[in-house]
MARTI-943878 format. One record per residue (C-alpha): x, y negated, z; residue number from 1. Coordinates in Angstrom, 2 decimals, always signed. Layout:
BEGIN
((X,Y,Z),NUM)
...
//
This chain:
BEGIN
((+16.98,-92.70,-10.80),1)
((+19.56,-91.32,-13.23),2)
((+22.97,-90.55,-11.78),3)
((+24.98,-90.57,-15.01),4)
((+28.45,-91.81,-14.21),5)
((+29.82,-91.73,-17.75),6)
((+31.61,-94.81,-18.98),7)
((+29.53,-96.91,-21.30),8)
((+26.22,-95.46,-20.09),9)
((+24.37,-98.67,-20.90),10)
((+23.57,-99.33,-24.56),11)
((+23.97,-102.70,-26.21),12)
((+21.32,-105.18,-25.11),13)
((+18.45,-105.49,-27.57),14)
((+15.30,-107.56,-27.87),15)
((+12.42,-105.88,-26.06),16)
((+9.56,-105.04,-28.38),17)
((+6.21,-104.95,-26.54),18)
((+4.44,-101.59,-26.48),19)
((+0.65,-101.87,-26.91),20)
((-1.11,-101.30,-23.62),21)
((+2.08,-101.45,-21.55),22)
((+3.26,-104.43,-19.45),23)
((+6.49,-106.11,-20.47),24)
((+6.90,-107.71,-17.03),25)
((+6.22,-106.25,-13.58),26)
((+6.32,-108.90,-10.83),27)
((+6.68,-107.44,-7.34),28)
((+5.51,-109.38,-4.28),29)
((+6.89,-107.76,-1.10),30)
((+4.75,-108.62,+1.93),31)
((+4.63,-107.96,+5.65),32)
((+1.63,-109.17,+7.65),33)
((+0.59,-111.75,+5.06),34)
((-3.21,-111.35,+5.16),35)
((-3.68,-115.12,+5.14),36)
((-1.40,-116.11,+2.25),37)
((-1.55,-113.01,+0.05),38)
((-4.89,-113.70,-1.66),39)
((-4.21,-117.31,-2.72),40)
((-0.68,-116.38,-3.81),41)
((-1.68,-113.50,-6.07),42)
((-4.65,-115.37,-7.60),43)
((-2.48,-118.38,-8.36),44)
((+0.27,-116.25,-9.91),45)
((-2.24,-114.18,-11.89),46)
((-3.90,-117.30,-13.25),47)
((-0.56,-118.82,-14.24),48)
((+0.65,-115.70,-16.05),49)
((-2.69,-115.25,-17.79),50)
((-2.54,-118.80,-19.16),51)
((+1.17,-119.13,-19.99),52)
((+2.92,-115.77,-20.29),53)
((+2.92,-114.50,-23.90),54)
((+3.32,-110.80,-23.06),55)
((+1.33,-108.23,-21.06),56)
((+2.21,-108.33,-17.37),57)
((+1.55,-106.62,-14.07),58)
((+1.63,-107.90,-10.49),59)
((+2.52,-105.29,-7.87),60)
((+1.91,-105.99,-4.19),61)
((+4.41,-104.02,-2.09),62)
((+3.14,-103.80,+1.48),63)
((+6.02,-103.27,+3.92),64)
((+4.22,-101.43,+6.74),65)
((+1.96,-104.34,+7.62),66)
((-0.03,-104.01,+10.85),67)
((-2.68,-106.66,+10.12),68)
((-5.27,-106.83,+7.36),69)
((-2.75,-107.11,+4.53),70)
((-3.46,-103.59,+3.11),71)
((-7.18,-104.37,+2.80),72)
((-6.51,-107.73,+1.14),73)
((-4.08,-106.06,-1.29),74)
((-6.58,-103.35,-2.15),75)
((-9.26,-105.97,-2.81),76)
((-6.99,-107.92,-5.13),77)
((-6.04,-104.77,-7.04),78)
((-9.70,-103.89,-7.48),79)
((-10.80,-107.38,-8.51),80)
((-7.98,-108.61,-10.77),81)
((-6.89,-106.96,-14.00),82)
((-3.19,-106.13,-14.04),83)
((-2.80,-106.19,-10.26),84)
((-1.95,-103.09,-8.24),85)
((-0.82,-102.45,-4.68),86)
((+1.43,-99.91,-3.03),87)
((+1.99,-99.16,+0.63),88)
((+5.33,-98.37,+2.30),89)
((+5.44,-97.00,+5.82),90)
((+8.84,-98.61,+6.54),91)
((+9.81,-102.27,+6.57),92)
((+12.48,-103.81,+4.37),93)
((+12.31,-106.08,+1.33),94)
((+15.10,-104.17,-0.38),95)
((+13.32,-100.86,+0.26),96)
((+10.11,-102.25,-1.25),97)
((+11.86,-103.55,-4.38),98)
((+13.81,-100.34,-4.88),99)
((+10.65,-98.23,-4.53),100)
((+8.48,-100.24,-6.91),101)
((+11.19,-100.95,-9.48),102)
((+12.18,-97.28,-9.56),103)
((+8.62,-96.26,-10.40),104)
((+7.76,-99.03,-12.85),105)
((+7.70,-98.42,-16.58),106)
((+7.91,-102.13,-17.45),107)
((+11.16,-103.07,-19.27),108)
((+11.56,-106.27,-17.19),109)
((+11.25,-106.13,-13.40),110)
((+10.98,-109.24,-11.24),111)
((+10.06,-110.31,-7.75),112)
((+9.11,-113.46,-5.91),113)
((+8.30,-114.32,-2.32),114)
((+4.68,-114.42,-1.26),115)
((+4.86,-118.12,-0.34),116)
((+5.47,-119.02,-4.01),117)
((+8.02,-121.62,-2.99),118)
((+9.35,-121.65,-6.56),119)
((+7.52,-123.64,-9.23),120)
((+5.82,-121.03,-11.42),121)
((+6.85,-122.86,-14.58),122)
((+10.24,-121.20,-14.06),123)
((+8.83,-117.67,-14.61),124)
((+9.14,-117.68,-18.39),125)
((+12.66,-119.22,-18.40),126)
((+13.65,-116.58,-15.85),127)
((+12.60,-113.53,-17.86),128)
((+13.05,-114.83,-21.42),129)
((+16.83,-114.08,-21.54),130)
((+16.09,-110.52,-20.42),131)
((+13.37,-109.99,-23.00),132)
((+15.55,-111.42,-25.78),133)
((+18.48,-109.18,-24.87),134)
((+20.78,-112.03,-23.92),135)
((+21.20,-111.18,-20.21),136)
((+20.97,-108.26,-17.79),137)
((+19.75,-110.07,-14.66),138)
((+18.30,-113.50,-13.99),139)
((+18.07,-115.49,-10.77),140)
((+16.55,-118.75,-9.69),141)
((+18.98,-121.19,-8.13),142)
((+18.21,-124.02,-5.74),143)
((+21.82,-125.21,-5.75),144)
((+22.13,-126.39,-9.36),145)
((+22.31,-130.13,-9.96),146)
((+19.04,-130.12,-11.89),147)
((+17.16,-128.20,-9.19),148)
((+14.74,-130.12,-7.01),149)
((+14.48,-128.78,-3.48),150)
((+12.46,-129.78,-0.45),151)
((+13.58,-128.04,+2.74),152)
((+15.04,-128.70,+6.17),153)
((+18.69,-129.49,+6.87),154)
((+19.20,-126.27,+8.83),155)
((+18.12,-123.98,+5.98),156)
((+20.06,-126.06,+3.47),157)
((+23.22,-125.70,+5.55),158)
((+22.72,-121.95,+6.07),159)
((+22.14,-121.37,+2.36),160)
((+25.18,-123.31,+1.22),161)
((+27.41,-121.81,+3.92),162)
((+26.33,-118.30,+2.94),163)
((+27.03,-118.85,-0.74),164)
((+30.41,-120.36,+0.13),165)
((+31.14,-117.22,+2.16),166)
((+30.27,-115.02,-0.83),167)
((+32.53,-117.03,-3.12),168)
((+35.48,-116.88,-0.73),169)
((+35.14,-113.26,+0.42),170)
((+33.63,-111.40,-2.55),171)
((+34.67,-113.79,-5.34),172)
((+31.01,-114.23,-6.33),173)
((+30.41,-116.71,-9.15),174)
((+26.60,-116.90,-9.01),175)
((+25.35,-119.93,-7.14),176)
((+22.36,-118.81,-5.06),177)
((+22.08,-115.27,-3.70),178)
((+19.10,-115.80,-1.42),179)
((+16.54,-117.46,-3.67),180)
((+13.48,-115.20,-3.68),181)
((+13.06,-115.35,-7.45),182)
((+14.92,-112.73,-9.51),183)
((+14.51,-110.39,-12.48),184)
((+16.38,-107.44,-13.96),185)
((+16.12,-105.26,-17.06),186)
((+14.83,-101.79,-16.24),187)
((+17.69,-99.83,-17.82),188)
((+20.11,-101.86,-15.71),189)
((+18.08,-101.25,-12.56),190)
((+18.07,-97.50,-13.22),191)
((+21.86,-97.39,-12.93),192)
((+22.47,-100.27,-10.54),193)
((+19.96,-99.58,-7.76),194)
((+21.43,-96.18,-6.74),195)
((+24.64,-98.06,-5.89),196)
((+22.86,-100.59,-3.63),197)
((+22.69,-99.36,-0.05),198)
((+20.94,-102.20,+1.77),199)
((+17.19,-101.99,+2.32),200)
((+16.63,-105.44,+3.84),201)
((+17.46,-109.04,+3.01),202)
((+21.04,-108.31,+1.86),203)
((+19.66,-106.17,-0.99),204)
((+19.69,-109.14,-3.42),205)
((+23.25,-110.11,-2.65),206)
((+24.60,-106.58,-2.94),207)
((+22.81,-106.06,-6.25),208)
((+24.20,-109.30,-7.69),209)
((+27.77,-108.72,-6.48),210)
((+27.89,-105.22,-7.96),211)
((+26.32,-106.39,-11.22),212)
((+28.84,-109.21,-11.53),213)
((+31.79,-106.94,-10.75),214)
((+30.57,-104.51,-13.40),215)
((+30.64,-107.27,-16.00),216)
((+26.88,-107.62,-16.44),217)
((+25.51,-111.00,-17.50),218)
((+23.58,-112.94,-14.86),219)
((+21.45,-115.83,-16.10),220)
((+20.70,-118.68,-13.68),221)
((+17.59,-120.85,-13.84),222)
((+17.44,-124.16,-11.90),223)
((+14.18,-124.22,-9.96),224)
((+11.97,-126.64,-8.11),225)
((+11.58,-125.30,-4.59),226)
((+9.43,-126.35,-1.65),227)
((+10.40,-124.45,+1.49),228)
((+7.71,-122.69,+3.50),229)
((+7.80,-124.10,+7.07),230)
((+5.90,-121.03,+8.33),231)
((+8.46,-118.52,+7.04),232)
((+8.87,-115.52,+9.35),233)
((+12.51,-114.84,+8.40),234)
((+14.72,-114.56,+11.51),235)
((+17.76,-116.60,+10.48),236)
((+20.24,-115.38,+13.13),237)
((+19.43,-111.69,+12.76),238)
((+19.45,-111.97,+8.98),239)
((+22.82,-113.77,+9.06),240)
((+24.36,-111.03,+11.20),241)
((+23.03,-108.32,+8.87),242)
((+24.36,-110.25,+5.87),243)
((+27.84,-110.50,+7.40),244)
((+27.83,-106.74,+7.98),245)
((+26.78,-106.26,+4.38),246)
((+29.53,-108.54,+3.07),247)
((+32.11,-106.52,+5.02),248)
((+30.74,-103.18,+3.76),249)
((+30.55,-104.22,+0.12),250)
((+33.94,-105.95,+0.22),251)
((+35.55,-102.83,+1.69),252)
((+33.92,-100.57,-0.91),253)
((+35.11,-102.80,-3.75),254)
((+38.63,-102.99,-2.33),255)
((+38.82,-99.20,-2.06),256)
((+37.37,-98.66,-5.54),257)
((+34.64,-96.48,-4.04),258)
((+31.85,-97.63,-6.38),259)
((+31.45,-96.09,-9.87),260)
((+30.81,-99.39,-11.63),261)
((+31.90,-97.87,-14.96),262)
((+28.37,-96.53,-15.41),263)
((+27.23,-100.13,-15.88),264)
((+29.60,-100.97,-18.74),265)
((+28.04,-102.63,-21.77),266)
((+29.29,-102.73,-25.37),267)
((+30.87,-106.12,-25.93),268)
((+28.21,-107.35,-28.35),269)
((+26.00,-106.64,-31.30),270)
((+28.21,-108.35,-33.88),271)
((+30.12,-105.63,-35.78),272)
((+33.24,-107.75,-35.48),273)
((+33.07,-107.23,-31.71),274)
((+33.37,-103.47,-32.14),275)
((+36.62,-103.33,-34.06),276)
((+40.01,-104.44,-32.84),277)
((+41.42,-107.65,-34.18),278)
((+45.04,-107.03,-35.27),279)
((+47.57,-108.55,-32.92),280)
((+45.03,-109.63,-30.29),281)
((+45.25,-107.48,-27.13),282)
((+41.89,-106.90,-25.47),283)
((+41.30,-108.24,-21.99),284)
((+44.57,-110.15,-21.94),285)
((+43.13,-113.38,-20.48),286)
((+41.28,-111.56,-17.70),287)
((+44.30,-109.40,-16.90),288)
((+46.59,-112.44,-16.78),289)
((+44.24,-114.20,-14.39),290)
((+44.03,-111.20,-12.08),291)
((+47.76,-110.54,-12.27),292)
((+48.65,-114.16,-11.51),293)
((+46.27,-114.29,-8.54),294)
((+47.69,-111.10,-7.08),295)
((+51.19,-112.30,-7.93),296)
((+50.78,-115.52,-5.95),297)
((+49.51,-113.61,-2.92),298)
((+52.21,-110.96,-3.11),299)
((+54.91,-113.63,-3.55),300)
((+53.73,-115.37,-0.40),301)
((+53.75,-112.02,+1.37),302)
((+57.23,-111.29,+0.02),303)
((+58.64,-114.63,+1.18),304)
((+57.11,-114.19,+4.64),305)
((+58.57,-110.69,+4.94),306)
((+61.96,-111.88,+3.70),307)
((+62.04,-114.66,+6.27),308)
((+61.08,-112.15,+8.98),309)
((+63.65,-109.52,+7.98),310)
((+66.32,-112.20,+7.53),311)
((+66.27,-112.79,+11.27),312)
((+67.98,-109.44,+11.85),313)
((+69.54,-108.45,+8.53),314)
((+71.65,-109.75,+5.70),315)
((+70.08,-111.35,+2.62),316)
((+70.41,-108.27,+0.36),317)
((+68.83,-105.85,+2.87),318)
((+66.08,-108.32,+3.78),319)
((+65.37,-108.91,+0.10),320)
((+65.20,-105.18,-0.69),321)
((+62.88,-104.37,+2.23),322)
((+60.55,-107.31,+1.59),323)
((+60.43,-106.62,-2.14),324)
((+59.73,-102.91,-1.60),325)
((+56.77,-103.49,+0.71),326)
((+55.25,-106.24,-1.40),327)
((+55.81,-104.20,-4.59),328)
((+53.83,-101.21,-3.26),329)
((+50.94,-103.47,-2.33),330)
((+51.24,-105.37,-5.63),331)
((+51.10,-102.15,-7.68),332)
((+48.06,-100.88,-5.79),333)
((+46.22,-104.20,-6.17),334)
((+47.01,-104.57,-9.87),335)
((+46.09,-100.94,-10.51),336)
((+42.59,-101.48,-9.19),337)
((+41.79,-105.14,-9.76),338)
((+43.78,-106.18,-12.82),339)
((+43.80,-103.03,-14.94),340)
((+40.60,-101.45,-13.61),341)
((+42.07,-98.05,-12.71),342)
((+39.93,-96.40,-10.01),343)
((+40.17,-93.14,-8.12),344)
((+43.20,-91.18,-6.96),345)
((+44.11,-89.61,-10.29),346)
((+47.69,-90.54,-11.31),347)
((+47.96,-92.85,-8.30),348)
((+51.27,-91.32,-7.17),349)
((+52.66,-91.54,-10.69),350)
((+51.60,-95.17,-10.96),351)
((+53.35,-95.99,-7.68),352)
((+56.49,-94.19,-8.89),353)
((+56.45,-96.19,-12.09),354)
((+55.80,-99.29,-10.02),355)
((+58.98,-98.54,-8.06),356)
((+60.92,-98.48,-11.32),357)
((+59.46,-101.90,-12.09),358)
((+60.40,-102.86,-8.53),359)
((+64.00,-101.82,-9.25),360)
((+64.07,-104.18,-12.23),361)
((+62.78,-106.99,-10.01),362)
((+65.32,-106.09,-7.34),363)
((+68.10,-106.30,-9.90),364)
((+66.98,-109.77,-10.93),365)
((+66.52,-111.14,-7.41),366)
((+69.53,-109.30,-6.00),367)
((+71.71,-110.52,-8.82),368)
((+70.52,-114.06,-8.21),369)
((+71.41,-113.81,-4.52),370)
((+74.82,-112.36,-5.40),371)
((+75.45,-115.23,-7.82),372)
((+74.42,-117.72,-5.12),373)
((+76.73,-116.06,-2.61),374)
((+79.59,-116.25,-5.06),375)
((+78.95,-119.93,-5.66),376)
((+78.38,-120.94,-2.02),377)
((+79.88,-119.28,+1.01),378)
((+77.03,-120.14,+3.42),379)
((+73.92,-121.23,+1.45),380)
((+71.01,-122.82,+3.30),381)
((+67.90,-120.74,+3.84),382)
((+65.86,-123.19,+1.75),383)
((+68.35,-122.73,-1.10),384)
((+68.00,-118.93,-0.87),385)
((+64.22,-119.25,-1.06),386)
((+64.43,-121.57,-4.07),387)
((+66.69,-119.11,-5.91),388)
((+64.42,-116.20,-5.01),389)
((+61.32,-118.03,-6.23),390)
((+62.97,-118.74,-9.57),391)
((+64.16,-115.16,-9.90),392)
((+60.73,-113.88,-8.93),393)
((+59.11,-115.88,-11.72),394)
((+61.30,-114.07,-14.24),395)
((+60.63,-110.75,-12.46),396)
((+56.88,-111.44,-12.56),397)
((+56.84,-111.88,-16.34),398)
((+58.81,-108.65,-16.72),399)
((+56.51,-106.85,-14.27),400)
((+53.37,-107.84,-16.17),401)
((+54.80,-106.68,-19.49),402)
((+55.90,-103.35,-18.02),403)
((+52.59,-102.86,-16.19),404)
((+50.56,-103.52,-19.33),405)
((+52.68,-101.55,-21.76),406)
((+53.99,-98.70,-19.59),407)
((+52.40,-98.26,-16.16),408)
((+48.75,-98.99,-17.04),409)
((+48.48,-98.76,-20.83),410)
((+45.06,-98.63,-22.46),411)
((+44.91,-94.91,-23.27),412)
((+41.34,-94.86,-24.52),413)
((+40.58,-93.65,-28.00),414)
((+39.27,-96.21,-30.51),415)
((+35.76,-94.76,-30.22),416)
((+35.82,-95.00,-26.44),417)
((+37.08,-98.57,-26.62),418)
((+34.20,-99.54,-28.83),419)
((+31.80,-97.99,-26.33),420)
((+32.92,-99.88,-23.28),421)
((+34.01,-103.28,-24.50),422)
//
């Protein structure tokens, strides 16, 4: 896999032109001890693709260290069906199998599906079409869309929805179904994304999607019809524990800025108008405002809690200064990484120093408001102090955003670089 970490490493998405004699789609079926179901599954999928898929395809059976007759069945299918091949891995792990096969495949679109074929195969073409056309980078089947039709037990339904709710609340994921065994990815995206994915088991899908989404790649969702396999060998409790560990690991890495997601940046679009600045329209303003406001709400709550705590043993001015200082340091660090996308330690000290100057401006506003309140009322109620501070903080927040955007974290890229990474 390439390890290029340069910004804008991915080119603009383009329609994939089939190369004679080469498959456009490589569908991987990871299996472990599936000698009974493997043959019917592959024959059914092969027949469906032969009849309905308009491009050359390949089916790759990825045997995850099976101990039954699965390797022999896979070899027989590869010998008897055109466009089917098998590969053997000596270690278990669905993520390991997908990484291995996808890394070696020359097909421009890479997909996988579970051996039980729980998903209606009519969704295959809608899944990969946006990738072939150049519209999207990844595509996933979702069982949680309103138009999906799903037949499965209450326990699995609850686990699936609870897990996706956990991803939305902890990792801010916006995709709807991380665990559906029906996904596809463009090869040039996989070449840069897979080296960042550490998991080799069931969490592989989730980690890949979270990183892709955080990097700004486009994920297309396809509602599917799904009939659950009652004989599934997935161990729900063990898988849930491993997933929770994965959520913690990925969340920590994202919070620390430890992942070089810049290598996954795409040009904004193929329209020439997208590659030149529009006069008077700052780029990324809406996204930055959303991130800044979210962080601002959290830091304001932190500030008010600290102020109330410090107020128990100090005067209003000292409590205000201490609470504002601590929340300002955290606010600067969070905005640096999450709002303005500055990663790494370079200029971090300078940014915090500039943030303290911005903090001083906020302190002047809030401190002046408290002084004015003290002059107007000899012994103001605590609720009145908080109301005044909230109002002053709103004004300080507007000032902080303007100073952050124009002075602390200005866009210093050259015009050419901007065009590359938008």
